[in-house]
ROSE-52504 format. One record per residue: x, y, z negated of N, C-alpha, C in turn. Coordinates in steps of 0.001 Angstrom, whole numbers, plus 500000, padded with zeros to 6 digits. Example, Ala and Ser with C-alpha at 12.3 -4.5 7.8 and 13.67 -1.06 7.14 Angstrom:
2
513190494310492200512300495500492200513200496700492200512850497750492920513670498940492860512900500030492130
This chain:
105
176428682523815355176029682950814159176829683162812651177581681997812753178793681852812061179829682848812293180310683103813647181426684018814134180649685611813662179712685927814047179269687277813691178979687274812090179302686378811088179385686817809796180373686999809286181145686192809646182820686405809633183262687461810290183086687880811341183054689274811937182418690582810997181647690216810189180946691342809635181531691189808267182115690155807825182395690076806724183900690797806563184782690586807634186223691009807858186137692758808138184737693081808440184887694492808914184264694898807228183840694186806436183308694700805049184583695003804241185158693979804124186564694145804009187558695014803942187824695092805334188839695990805961188445697229805517186920697527805564186685699317804886186989699393803392186717698531802720186672698310801177188363698711800909189109698221801470190421697929801278190996699489801911190802700043803185191384701437803410190505702118802626189938702274801872189094703162800973189569703236799522190448702018799571190899701681798257192381702225797961193146702625799067194542703041799118194861704005798184195617703753797098196151704781796136197170706266796878197177706093797917197823707029799010196992707390800076196923708801800078195795709507800975196637710541801815196536710441802703197041711715803618196152712743803714196289713777803336195106714978803739196005715947804071195817716235805066196163717777806116197754718006805764198011716575806288199681716430806313200192716301805127199963716303804096200582715824802996199842714734802082200811714162801663200333712847800839199765713084799640199147712851798724198606712499797654198358711313797273198840711330795622198762709890795254197461710220794428196478708852795039195130709053793916195439707921792771195065708298791810194368707370790820193315707630789821193274706695788891192020706485787873191867707887787042190967707096786063190631708446785155191971709593784592191839710595784217192784711583783775192024712126783029192914712816781744193036713896781233193582714812780820193597716058780418194607717177779622194831716925778626195699717349777928196501716655776955196683718050776004197050718186774518196916719023773738198396719445773717199499718785774225200980718800774308201626718255775722202275719099776032203292718962777708203701717846777404204165717216776751204628715499777417203615714512777704202371715178777159200698713846777748200309713305776347201176713781775369200429713019773765199566713811773468199031713704772434197976714522771486196720714076772116195699715322771702194411714885772304194104715253773047192660715091773617192235715272775036192093717157774892192386718087775650191442719138775549190442718925776639189420719046776615188140718490777045187584719920778032188132721449777542187859722177778334188585722459779686189941722046779279190635721966780466190872720993781155190409720008780520190285719066781506188942718945782384188298719812782039186485719215782669186756720833783856187814721990783522187972722961784404188491722571785488190032721758785065190970721158786418190059720174787235189213719310786187189046718105787361187925719110788505187004720064788138186086720943789197187272721621790010187966721875789468189216722776790248189888722178791274189989720964791623190760719868792090190201719346792616190350719736794432189643718924795574189712717616795280188807716471794794188678715028794679187692714619794666187484713592794509186356712765794604185826712221793356185598713315792058185809712898790534184717714097790123184334713248788884183767714012788280184315714261786791183362715386785823183829715051784285182962713937783642183322713255783128182532712156782116182043713059781054181477713843780823180615714114779743181080713193778049180424712061778601180559711090777379182053710592776946182971710135777813184242709896777438184993711149777676184461712292778246185392713517777864186600713277779229186506712883780460187606712446781046187307712557782458188089713197783500188389713593784796187929711855785406186993711866785902186865710344786326186442709791787799186966709130788463186192708569789905185328708487790188184221708621791047182798708062790926182834706448791062183658706164791444183670704211791248183791704208789790184038705307788913184202704702787432185503703996786969185941703415786283187369703489785912188125702591786313187740702012787801188234700604788710188604701781790006187865703058789816188289703556790960189510704233790863189647705045791956190898705821792474190585706806793329189727707428793147190483708610793530190324710536792794190911710403791921191740711226791362192626711707791999192405713095792328194401713066792712195419713644791289196261712263791142197104712520790141197847713713790184198743714024791236199737715111791460198793716446791009197587716955791768197072718156791079196428717982790082195980716981789241195770717153787999196852717743787214198194717280787154199056717166786658199458718906786507199556718977788074199639720612787959198953721696787736197896720981787447196424722161787196196882722084785365196657720986784986196967721169783562198059722065782771199272721510783549200358722362783329200497723463783314199485724378784568199576725641784613198271726209783519198144725307782719197059725650781564197828725588780218199260725352780412200108724813779440199983723315778545198975722502779276198895721872778346199347720283779442199272719090779128199887717968779623198772717085779927198854716230780771198091715166780917198428713892780710197695712721781184197860711508781118197052710460781917196877709391782454195956708510782860195255708059781670193764707525781736193363706990780853193129705502781363193501704403780720193097703317780763191467702559780375
């Protein structure tokens, strides 16, 4: 009985650790994943959040995240502690629309 419990616990911890990896290999390319991200009004990442561009990019980038209407940011389904936002793709998307980007803590 104790062995079964230990085995199940080990499997659960392994599964959680594997899914929490900040780097994922998708279709032969590595993508850095991170927490909440916003598009900003200035290219250097400073300034106010551009809500519409953040919302558009959050939807356009293939990732496991959503636009949080209350906090005006692209957020992993796991909340602030999640790490499923494709940071690189969000940076590119924001830049393609003439905006900067930054991670939100």
